[in-house]
ROPAKE-774469 format. One record per residue (C-alpha): residue in three letters; x, y, z. Coordinates in steps of 0.001 Angstrom, whole numbers. Example, Ala and Ser with C-alpha at 12.3 -4.5 7.8 and 13.67 -1.06 7.14 Angstrom:
<pts>
pt rest:ALA&c1:12300&c2:-4500&c3:7800
pt rest:SER&c1:13670&c2:-1060&c3:7140
</pts>
This chain:
<pts>
pt rest:UNK&c1:7153&c2:-14009&c3:12487
pt rest:UNK&c1:5891&c2:-16315&c3:9590
pt rest:UNK&c1:7690&c2:-16547&c3:6330
pt rest:UNK&c1:7167&c2:-13867&c3:3465
pt rest:UNK&c1:5117&c2:-16047&c3:1393
pt rest:UNK&c1:2073&c2:-16593&c3:3993
pt rest:UNK&c1:2176&c2:-12892&c3:4743
pt rest:UNK&c1:2150&c2:-11737&c3:1191
pt rest:UNK&c1:-839&c2:-13906&c3:759
pt rest:UNK&c1:-2408&c2:-12197&c3:3809
pt rest:UNK&c1:-1903&c2:-8968&c3:2245
pt rest:UNK&c1:-3537&c2:-10503&c3:-1159
pt rest:UNK&c1:-6594&c2:-11223&c3:1032
pt rest:UNK&c1:-6742&c2:-7932&c3:2579
pt rest:UNK&c1:-6435&c2:-6335&c3:-1011
pt rest:UNK&c1:-9174&c2:-8690&c3:-2068
pt rest:UNK&c1:-11380&c2:-7121&c3:1088
pt rest:UNK&c1:-10792&c2:-3592&c3:151
pt rest:UNK&c1:-11676&c2:-4377&c3:-3453
pt rest:UNK&c1:-14864&c2:-6071&c3:-2709
pt rest:UNK&c1:-15594&c2:-3222&c3:166
pt rest:UNK&c1:-15321&c2:-1008&c3:-2545
pt rest:UNK&c1:-18268&c2:-2499&c3:-4453
pt rest:UNK&c1:-20524&c2:-2793&c3:-1313
pt rest:UNK&c1:-21096&c2:957&c3:-570
pt rest:UNK&c1:-24564&c2:721&c3:-1966
pt rest:UNK&c1:-25210&c2:-2234&c3:47
pt rest:UNK&c1:-25354&c2:-4586&c3:-2587
pt rest:UNK&c1:-22863&c2:-7890&c3:-2964
pt rest:UNK&c1:-23143&c2:-10317&c3:-5670
pt rest:UNK&c1:-23081&c2:-13815&c3:-4930
pt rest:UNK&c1:-19568&c2:-14179&c3:-6150
pt rest:UNK&c1:-18397&c2:-11436&c3:-3902
pt rest:UNK&c1:-20337&c2:-13134&c3:-922
pt rest:UNK&c1:-18292&c2:-16368&c3:-1742
pt rest:UNK&c1:-14762&c2:-14512&c3:-2091
pt rest:UNK&c1:-15424&c2:-12602&c3:1409
pt rest:UNK&c1:-16491&c2:-15988&c3:2939
pt rest:UNK&c1:-13293&c2:-17654&c3:1873
pt rest:UNK&c1:-11115&c2:-14670&c3:2694
pt rest:UNK&c1:-12609&c2:-14331&c3:6304
pt rest:UNK&c1:-11720&c2:-17902&c3:7169
pt rest:UNK&c1:-8220&c2:-17680&c3:5811
pt rest:UNK&c1:-7813&c2:-14375&c3:7516
pt rest:UNK&c1:-9201&c2:-15676&c3:10706
pt rest:UNK&c1:-6794&c2:-18694&c3:11035
pt rest:UNK&c1:-3787&c2:-16284&c3:9854
pt rest:UNK&c1:-5076&c2:-13854&c3:12959
pt rest:UNK&c1:-4626&c2:-16719&c3:15328
pt rest:UNK&c1:-1233&c2:-17558&c3:14013
pt rest:UNK&c1:-137&c2:-13926&c3:14233
pt rest:UNK&c1:-1732&c2:-13471&c3:17613
pt rest:UNK&c1:742&c2:-15978&c3:18828
pt rest:UNK&c1:3542&c2:-14614&c3:17723
pt rest:UNK&c1:2684&c2:-11094&c3:19222
pt rest:UNK&c1:1904&c2:-12562&c3:22443
pt rest:UNK&c1:5346&c2:-14250&c3:22445
pt rest:UNK&c1:6967&c2:-10792&c3:21512
pt rest:UNK&c1:5421&c2:-8537&c3:23967
pt rest:UNK&c1:4585&c2:-10859&c3:26982
pt rest:UNK&c1:924&c2:-10977&c3:26323
pt rest:UNK&c1:-1289&c2:-13829&c3:26242
pt rest:UNK&c1:-3502&c2:-15105&c3:23382
pt rest:UNK&c1:-7038&c2:-14444&c3:23583
pt rest:UNK&c1:-8266&c2:-18083&c3:22565
pt rest:UNK&c1:-11916&c2:-16963&c3:22334
pt rest:UNK&c1:-11847&c2:-13989&c3:19880
pt rest:UNK&c1:-9153&c2:-14547&c3:16740
pt rest:UNK&c1:-6472&c2:-12136&c3:16730
pt rest:UNK&c1:-6339&c2:-10653&c3:19989
pt rest:UNK&c1:-4168&c2:-10942&c3:22758
pt rest:UNK&c1:-4571&c2:-9826&c3:26389
pt rest:UNK&c1:-2663&c2:-7687&c3:28624
pt rest:UNK&c1:-3951&c2:-5989&c3:32092
pt rest:UNK&c1:-7815&c2:-5618&c3:31263
pt rest:UNK&c1:-7021&c2:-4971&c3:27619
pt rest:UNK&c1:-8153&c2:-6869&c3:24652
pt rest:UNK&c1:-5301&c2:-5897&c3:21889
pt rest:UNK&c1:-5627&c2:-6493&c3:18105
pt rest:UNK&c1:-2064&c2:-8349&c3:17654
pt rest:UNK&c1:-1064&c2:-5394&c3:15266
pt rest:UNK&c1:-1505&c2:-2934&c3:17958
pt rest:UNK&c1:146&c2:-5136&c3:20721
pt rest:UNK&c1:3552&c2:-3321&c3:20358
pt rest:UNK&c1:2133&c2:165&c3:20164
pt rest:UNK&c1:-154&c2:294&c3:23341
pt rest:UNK&c1:-38&c2:2414&c3:26470
pt rest:UNK&c1:1792&c2:572&c3:29355
pt rest:UNK&c1:58&c2:-1654&c3:31984
pt rest:UNK&c1:-747&c2:1351&c3:34383
pt rest:UNK&c1:-1743&c2:3791&c3:31660
pt rest:UNK&c1:-4046&c2:1183&c3:30581
pt rest:UNK&c1:-5685&c2:913&c3:34038
pt rest:UNK&c1:-6298&c2:4424&c3:34147
pt rest:UNK&c1:-7248&c2:5017&c3:30866
pt rest:UNK&c1:-9933&c2:2220&c3:31225
pt rest:UNK&c1:-11220&c2:3608&c3:34574
pt rest:UNK&c1:-11842&c2:6866&c3:32644
pt rest:UNK&c1:-13306&c2:5143&c3:29946
pt rest:UNK&c1:-15780&c2:3457&c3:32403
pt rest:UNK&c1:-16561&c2:6778&c3:33905
pt rest:UNK&c1:-17751&c2:8445&c3:31046
pt rest:UNK&c1:-19885&c2:5610&c3:29250
pt rest:UNK&c1:-23621&c2:6193&c3:28929
pt rest:UNK&c1:-24999&c2:2911&c3:29397
pt rest:UNK&c1:-24547&c2:419&c3:32157
pt rest:UNK&c1:-23630&c2:-2346&c3:29747
pt rest:UNK&c1:-22059&c2:-2852&c3:26379
pt rest:UNK&c1:-18466&c2:-2339&c3:25355
pt rest:UNK&c1:-15856&c2:682&c3:25893
pt rest:UNK&c1:-12959&c2:588&c3:23961
pt rest:UNK&c1:-9714&c2:2720&c3:23961
pt rest:UNK&c1:-9716&c2:4215&c3:20316
pt rest:UNK&c1:-7360&c2:6505&c3:17647
pt rest:UNK&c1:-4055&c2:7769&c3:18716
pt rest:UNK&c1:-4467&c2:6885&c3:22464
pt rest:UNK&c1:-4330&c2:3372&c3:21484
pt rest:UNK&c1:-893&c2:4152&c3:19950
pt rest:UNK&c1:266&c2:5787&c3:23292
pt rest:UNK&c1:2866&c2:3294&c3:23822
pt rest:UNK&c1:4758&c2:4141&c3:20440
pt rest:UNK&c1:3767&c2:7644&c3:19617
pt rest:UNK&c1:4756&c2:8740&c3:23342
pt rest:UNK&c1:2149&c2:12016&c3:23024
pt rest:UNK&c1:-1404&c2:12329&c3:21967
pt rest:UNK&c1:-3572&c2:15440&c3:21399
pt rest:UNK&c1:-6667&c2:13802&c3:23334
pt rest:UNK&c1:-8036&c2:10641&c3:24724
pt rest:UNK&c1:-10523&c2:9095&c3:22238
pt rest:UNK&c1:-13174&c2:6206&c3:23384
pt rest:UNK&c1:-15740&c2:4242&c3:21470
pt rest:UNK&c1:-18609&c2:2971&c3:23546
pt rest:UNK&c1:-21000&c2:501&c3:21952
pt rest:UNK&c1:-24338&c2:830&c3:24015
pt rest:UNK&c1:-27430&c2:-1478&c3:23876
pt rest:UNK&c1:-30585&c2:464&c3:23708
pt rest:UNK&c1:-34257&c2:104&c3:22655
pt rest:UNK&c1:-37125&c2:2379&c3:22723
pt rest:UNK&c1:-37842&c2:1114&c3:26424
pt rest:UNK&c1:-34031&c2:1779&c3:27576
pt rest:UNK&c1:-33419&c2:4811&c3:25488
pt rest:UNK&c1:-34445&c2:7318&c3:28582
pt rest:UNK&c1:-31562&c2:5136&c3:30707
pt rest:UNK&c1:-29004&c2:6329&c3:28182
pt rest:UNK&c1:-30494&c2:9804&c3:28107
pt rest:UNK&c1:-30156&c2:9623&c3:31717
pt rest:UNK&c1:-26838&c2:8696&c3:31707
pt rest:UNK&c1:-26014&c2:11466&c3:29776
pt rest:UNK&c1:-27911&c2:14091&c3:31757
pt rest:UNK&c1:-25831&c2:13134&c3:34774
pt rest:UNK&c1:-22673&c2:13610&c3:32825
pt rest:UNK&c1:-23841&c2:17018&c3:31769
pt rest:UNK&c1:-24647&c2:18136&c3:35329
pt rest:UNK&c1:-21256&c2:16984&c3:36794
pt rest:UNK&c1:-19323&c2:20019&c3:38234
pt rest:UNK&c1:-16149&c2:17721&c3:38754
pt rest:UNK&c1:-13768&c2:16070&c3:36446
pt rest:UNK&c1:-14339&c2:14649&c3:34152
pt rest:UNK&c1:-16106&c2:17714&c3:33208
pt rest:UNK&c1:-18495&c2:17563&c3:30210
pt rest:UNK&c1:-18433&c2:20398&c3:27765
pt rest:UNK&c1:-20883&c2:19445&c3:24689
pt rest:UNK&c1:-23312&c2:16707&c3:23954
pt rest:UNK&c1:-23716&c2:15863&c3:20286
pt rest:UNK&c1:-26178&c2:13377&c3:18225
pt rest:UNK&c1:-24217&c2:12943&c3:14877
pt rest:UNK&c1:-26256&c2:10538&c3:13247
pt rest:UNK&c1:-28825&c2:10029&c3:11597
pt rest:UNK&c1:-29328&c2:13688&c3:12332
pt rest:UNK&c1:-27353&c2:16723&c3:13701
pt rest:UNK&c1:-27893&c2:18052&c3:17170
pt rest:UNK&c1:-25701&c2:19744&c3:19572
pt rest:UNK&c1:-25752&c2:21261&c3:22951
pt rest:UNK&c1:-23007&c2:23057&c3:25091
pt rest:UNK&c1:-22675&c2:22377&c3:28702
pt rest:UNK&c1:-24107&c2:24044&c3:30909
pt rest:UNK&c1:-24953&c2:26685&c3:28940
pt rest:UNK&c1:-27568&c2:25154&c3:26646
pt rest:UNK&c1:-28425&c2:21847&c3:28895
pt rest:UNK&c1:-31426&c2:21640&c3:31092
pt rest:UNK&c1:-34290&c2:18801&c3:31587
pt rest:UNK&c1:-35562&c2:19449&c3:28145
pt rest:UNK&c1:-32716&c2:18565&c3:26510
pt rest:UNK&c1:-32605&c2:15211&c3:28341
pt rest:UNK&c1:-36153&c2:14604&c3:27141
pt rest:UNK&c1:-35207&c2:15755&c3:23584
pt rest:UNK&c1:-32131&c2:13439&c3:23557
pt rest:UNK&c1:-34413&c2:10449&c3:25082
pt rest:UNK&c1:-36872&c2:10830&c3:22205
pt rest:UNK&c1:-34147&c2:10783&c3:19743
pt rest:UNK&c1:-32490&c2:7792&c3:21018
pt rest:UNK&c1:-36008&c2:5762&c3:20931
pt rest:UNK&c1:-36483&c2:7263&c3:17362
pt rest:UNK&c1:-33501&c2:5539&c3:15834
pt rest:UNK&c1:-30407&c2:7975&c3:16738
pt rest:UNK&c1:-27355&c2:5737&c3:16959
pt rest:UNK&c1:-24109&c2:7982&c3:17042
pt rest:UNK&c1:-23735&c2:10067&c3:19897
pt rest:UNK&c1:-20591&c2:11988&c3:21062
pt rest:UNK&c1:-19698&c2:13566&c3:24436
pt rest:UNK&c1:-16945&c2:15868&c3:25226
pt rest:UNK&c1:-15092&c2:16016&c3:28353
pt rest:UNK&c1:-11989&c2:17728&c3:30089
pt rest:UNK&c1:-9772&c2:15478&c3:32469
pt rest:UNK&c1:-6574&c2:15408&c3:34375
pt rest:UNK&c1:-4770&c2:12216&c3:34061
pt rest:UNK&c1:-1281&c2:10625&c3:35019
pt rest:UNK&c1:-816&c2:9079&c3:31530
pt rest:UNK&c1:-977&c2:12022&c3:29126
pt rest:UNK&c1:-1753&c2:15038&c3:31758
pt rest:UNK&c1:-4633&c2:17503&c3:31165
pt rest:UNK&c1:-6539&c2:16865&c3:28356
pt rest:UNK&c1:-9749&c2:16721&c3:26146
pt rest:UNK&c1:-11328&c2:12804&c3:26188
pt rest:UNK&c1:-14138&c2:11976&c3:23809
pt rest:UNK&c1:-16558&c2:9385&c3:24123
pt rest:UNK&c1:-18293&c2:8409&c3:20499
pt rest:UNK&c1:-21253&c2:6137&c3:21997
pt rest:UNK&c1:-22745&c2:3947&c3:19264
pt rest:UNK&c1:-26045&c2:3018&c3:19903
pt rest:UNK&c1:-26696&c2:-579&c3:18930
pt rest:UNK&c1:-29733&c2:-2818&c3:19185
pt rest:UNK&c1:-32296&c2:-3615&c3:16519
pt rest:UNK&c1:-32553&c2:-2118&c3:12910
pt rest:UNK&c1:-29640&c2:568&c3:13923
pt rest:UNK&c1:-26775&c2:-1930&c3:14827
pt rest:UNK&c1:-25642&c2:-2318&c3:11269
pt rest:UNK&c1:-25320&c2:1452&c3:10820
pt rest:UNK&c1:-23763&c2:2065&c3:14438
pt rest:UNK&c1:-21300&c2:-725&c3:13884
pt rest:UNK&c1:-20116&c2:860&c3:10395
pt rest:UNK&c1:-19190&c2:4338&c3:12105
pt rest:UNK&c1:-16194&c2:2890&c3:13498
pt rest:UNK&c1:-13825&c2:-216&c3:13030
pt rest:UNK&c1:-12836&c2:-2630&c3:15315
pt rest:UNK&c1:-9021&c2:-2474&c3:13901
pt rest:UNK&c1:-8688&c2:789&c3:15612
pt rest:UNK&c1:-10131&c2:-181&c3:19102
pt rest:UNK&c1:-8633&c2:-1792&c3:22161
pt rest:UNK&c1:-11848&c2:-3204&c3:24174
pt rest:UNK&c1:-11928&c2:-3874&c3:28071
pt rest:UNK&c1:-11647&c2:-7311&c3:28527
pt rest:UNK&c1:-14546&c2:-8932&c3:29755
pt rest:UNK&c1:-17282&c2:-6924&c3:27824
pt rest:UNK&c1:-18984&c2:-8239&c3:24768
pt rest:UNK&c1:-17553&c2:-7743&c3:21363
pt rest:UNK&c1:-19971&c2:-6107&c3:18582
pt rest:UNK&c1:-17939&c2:-8193&c3:15801
pt rest:UNK&c1:-15356&c2:-9875&c3:14929
pt rest:UNK&c1:-11771&c2:-8393&c3:14390
pt rest:UNK&c1:-11663&c2:-10685&c3:11260
pt rest:UNK&c1:-14811&c2:-9694&c3:9531
pt rest:UNK&c1:-13556&c2:-9678&c3:6139
pt rest:UNK&c1:-15847&c2:-6820&c3:4629
pt rest:UNK&c1:-15142&c2:-4523&c3:7950
pt rest:UNK&c1:-11461&c2:-5174&c3:7373
pt rest:UNK&c1:-11756&c2:-3753&c3:3602
pt rest:UNK&c1:-14030&c2:-891&c3:4671
pt rest:UNK&c1:-11180&c2:-98&c3:7457
pt rest:UNK&c1:-8108&c2:-99&c3:4640
pt rest:UNK&c1:-10091&c2:1696&c3:2232
pt rest:UNK&c1:-10892&c2:4383&c3:5123
pt rest:UNK&c1:-7086&c2:4822&c3:5925
pt rest:UNK&c1:-5922&c2:5314&c3:2420
pt rest:UNK&c1:-8597&c2:8041&c3:1717
pt rest:UNK&c1:-7766&c2:9596&c3:4987
pt rest:UNK&c1:-3818&c2:9524&c3:4230
pt rest:UNK&c1:-4429&c2:10973&c3:834
pt rest:UNK&c1:-7000&c2:13588&c3:2207
pt rest:UNK&c1:-4902&c2:15177&c3:4967
pt rest:UNK&c1:-1335&c2:14549&c3:3937
pt rest:UNK&c1:-994&c2:18326&c3:3074
pt rest:UNK&c1:-3315&c2:20085&c3:5366
pt rest:UNK&c1:-2740&c2:17819&c3:8371
pt rest:UNK&c1:555&c2:15984&c3:8151
pt rest:UNK&c1:524&c2:14439&c3:11640
pt rest:UNK&c1:-3023&c2:13014&c3:11342
pt rest:UNK&c1:-2241&c2:11607&c3:7624
pt rest:UNK&c1:1173&c2:9970&c3:9175
pt rest:UNK&c1:-950&c2:8389&c3:12142
pt rest:UNK&c1:-3299&c2:7042&c3:9715
pt rest:UNK&c1:-278&c2:5561&c3:7483
pt rest:UNK&c1:815&c2:4095&c3:10475
pt rest:UNK&c1:-1942&c2:2310&c3:11116
pt rest:UNK&c1:-2479&c2:1198&c3:7232
pt rest:UNK&c1:1657&c2:9&c3:7694
pt rest:UNK&c1:584&c2:-2057&c3:10645
pt rest:UNK&c1:-2202&c2:-4094&c3:9381
pt rest:UNK&c1:-1040&c2:-4593&c3:6105
pt rest:UNK&c1:2329&c2:-5959&c3:7855
pt rest:UNK&c1:4617&c2:-3346&c3:6236
pt rest:UNK&c1:7280&c2:-3156&c3:9062
pt rest:UNK&c1:9477&c2:-1112&c3:6972
pt rest:UNK&c1:6972&c2:1342&c3:6357
pt rest:UNK&c1:5902&c2:1001&c3:9875
pt rest:UNK&c1:9609&c2:2015&c3:11305
pt rest:UNK&c1:9802&c2:5137&c3:8809
pt rest:UNK&c1:6637&c2:6816&c3:9744
pt rest:UNK&c1:6810&c2:6152&c3:13486
pt rest:UNK&c1:10367&c2:7592&c3:13262
pt rest:UNK&c1:8817&c2:10888&c3:11691
pt rest:UNK&c1:5968&c2:10809&c3:14080
pt rest:UNK&c1:8445&c2:10761&c3:16990
pt rest:UNK&c1:10348&c2:13612&c3:15690
pt rest:UNK&c1:9823&c2:16938&c3:17559
pt rest:UNK&c1:7465&c2:18655&c3:14869
pt rest:UNK&c1:5303&c2:15154&c3:14872
pt rest:UNK&c1:3041&c2:13654&c3:17615
pt rest:UNK&c1:4584&c2:16248&c3:20332
pt rest:UNK&c1:4129&c2:19439&c3:18756
pt rest:UNK&c1:379&c2:18217&c3:17703
pt rest:UNK&c1:-455&c2:17331&c3:21309
pt rest:UNK&c1:694&c2:20756&c3:22338
pt rest:UNK&c1:-1348&c2:22848&c3:19554
pt rest:UNK&c1:-4515&c2:20354&c3:20715
pt rest:UNK&c1:-3825&c2:21731&c3:24409
pt rest:UNK&c1:-3228&c2:25270&c3:23632
pt rest:UNK&c1:-6746&c2:25217&c3:21595
pt rest:UNK&c1:-8451&c2:23142&c3:24691
pt rest:UNK&c1:-6951&c2:25899&c3:26852
pt rest:UNK&c1:-8422&c2:28794&c3:24999
pt rest:UNK&c1:-11705&c2:27265&c3:24663
pt rest:UNK&c1:-11626&c2:26565&c3:28502
pt rest:UNK&c1:-11255&c2:30177&c3:28904
pt rest:UNK&c1:-14216&c2:31101&c3:26832
pt rest:UNK&c1:-16913&c2:28725&c3:28842
pt rest:UNK&c1:-19203&c2:30122&c3:31161
pt rest:UNK&c1:-19573&c2:28569&c3:34681
pt rest:UNK&c1:-20565&c2:28977&c3:38409
pt rest:UNK&c1:-20032&c2:27906&c3:41489
pt rest:UNK&c1:-18125&c2:24382&c3:42004
pt rest:UNK&c1:-18054&c2:24126&c3:38220
pt rest:UNK&c1:-16359&c2:27171&c3:37939
pt rest:UNK&c1:-13819&c2:26082&c3:40658
pt rest:UNK&c1:-13081&c2:22843&c3:38600
pt rest:UNK&c1:-12660&c2:24702&c3:35246
pt rest:UNK&c1:-10077&c2:27057&c3:36999
pt rest:UNK&c1:-8408&c2:23843&c3:38495
pt rest:UNK&c1:-8141&c2:22091&c3:34848
pt rest:UNK&c1:-6849&c2:25577&c3:33358
pt rest:UNK&c1:-4065&c2:25456&c3:35693
pt rest:UNK&c1:-3304&c2:21826&c3:35477
pt rest:UNK&c1:-3380&c2:22281&c3:31408
pt rest:UNK&c1:-1176&c2:25147&c3:31653
pt rest:UNK&c1:1084&c2:22773&c3:33455
pt rest:UNK&c1:762&c2:20082&c3:30967
pt rest:UNK&c1:1431&c2:22514&c3:28015
pt rest:UNK&c1:4664&c2:23954&c3:29776
pt rest:UNK&c1:5841&c2:20256&c3:30634
pt rest:UNK&c1:5175&c2:19249&c3:26959
pt rest:UNK&c1:6813&c2:22418&c3:25390
pt rest:UNK&c1:9724&c2:21470&c3:27495
pt rest:UNK&c1:10072&c2:18322&c3:26334
pt rest:UNK&c1:10009&c2:19236&c3:22953
pt rest:UNK&c1:12851&c2:21872&c3:23266
pt rest:UNK&c1:15186&c2:19152&c3:24732
pt rest:UNK&c1:14519&c2:17081&c3:21586
pt rest:UNK&c1:17199&c2:17003&c3:18634
pt rest:UNK&c1:16056&c2:18972&c3:15722
pt rest:UNK&c1:13325&c2:21001&c3:17627
pt rest:UNK&c1:14515&c2:24296&c3:16326
pt rest:UNK&c1:13688&c2:23619&c3:12587
pt rest:UNK&c1:10732&c2:25142&c3:11138
pt rest:UNK&c1:7559&c2:22809&c3:11325
pt rest:UNK&c1:6579&c2:23945&c3:7618
pt rest:UNK&c1:10072&c2:22664&c3:6531
pt rest:UNK&c1:9954&c2:19438&c3:8397
pt rest:UNK&c1:6150&c2:18929&c3:6519
pt rest:UNK&c1:7447&c2:19607&c3:3256
pt rest:UNK&c1:10742&c2:18303&c3:3458
pt rest:UNK&c1:10626&c2:15254&c3:5061
pt rest:UNK&c1:6679&c2:14313&c3:5588
pt rest:UNK&c1:5116&c2:15008&c3:2288
pt rest:UNK&c1:7389&c2:13089&c3:103
pt rest:UNK&c1:6927&c2:9957&c3:2573
pt rest:UNK&c1:3315&c2:10350&c3:2611
pt rest:UNK&c1:3187&c2:10536&c3:-1236
pt rest:UNK&c1:5408&c2:7722&c3:-2070
pt rest:UNK&c1:3218&c2:5909&c3:702
pt rest:UNK&c1:-336&c2:6765&c3:-374
pt rest:UNK&c1:452&c2:5820&c3:-3872
pt rest:UNK&c1:2165&c2:2561&c3:-3391
pt rest:UNK&c1:-1368&c2:1620&c3:-1154
pt rest:UNK&c1:-3642&c2:3322&c3:-3642
pt rest:UNK&c1:-1808&c2:1298&c3:-6757
pt rest:UNK&c1:-1919&c2:-1903&c3:-4909
pt rest:UNK&c1:-5499&c2:-1459&c3:-3416
pt rest:UNK&c1:-7245&c2:335&c3:-6308
pt rest:UNK&c1:-9191&c2:2545&c3:-4041
pt rest:UNK&c1:-12017&c2:4273&c3:-6211
</pts>
């Protein structure tokens, strides 16, 4: 690991990026801000290359010499600061196969995203998240709609339960109850007209995390919509499949600044009503800001019985109730029945794992108020003072 002085300077650069990003929400940047970001981006990229070398040596990965800040392991291209947190190679292979199965375009990039990218450290997750960057034009919009239609008509796992258009308009259909050929045509017209943010929800049985909901957030890039689509996610929270094109640089200074601000806002927003989610956001911020002491403290809380494990159980109980409310017939009904049985087994296994952990008999509310809230408050206060997030 480099000495404190270079690391402190890198943090200062990230704070600068966050400060400038706060002034860019209206889409306008002064020439002074652009120059500052350009210089910061060059320095960050050099630092990312150095830190990727350290991460590769520490984790047995290899440095991705073509993309600053990434290391390679299995089929994964990993941001260096996630190299210690990602799933095992066997889990990565299964998860990437799943992601390639549920994508909506034949080309583009599929990424493991969110909490699942931290599975190696968290040990338990409530769902599996993917982010797909799918290239589209008016001529290929119907191709994407056709892929979505194929998912909606599937009667085996991964079983699709809902298709949404999240931006720039709101449109949602449950599957199969509200899905027919007219929905496919509507979706094709929306994509051709500029829709850039789709979301498909599936249920799947996996070896890695048992039976769970798997979500593909498909961001449609190409033409004028690309900038808006790319801003809907962050490279720093994604693990792309190697061999596919990257939609942006990991060291992009404006994206990094926006990501840091996003994390600070989310920690503050969720620290009371959804403390486990806030802890995960805080863990991501501690990683990217290179705060190892905070990382260990936050991870310890997430690994306690009322942390990620309890949240994973709650998410699956909700999914079991939802599966029970879905109408289906024929082969699809047989698949739903099998998934409910498998999901019930997953829940029982997780509950057994929780009962076997020290401290499992404590009150979740007492854990949240006595340990998590003070930690998150201290962390977010420190981050807000440093980053001055408006």
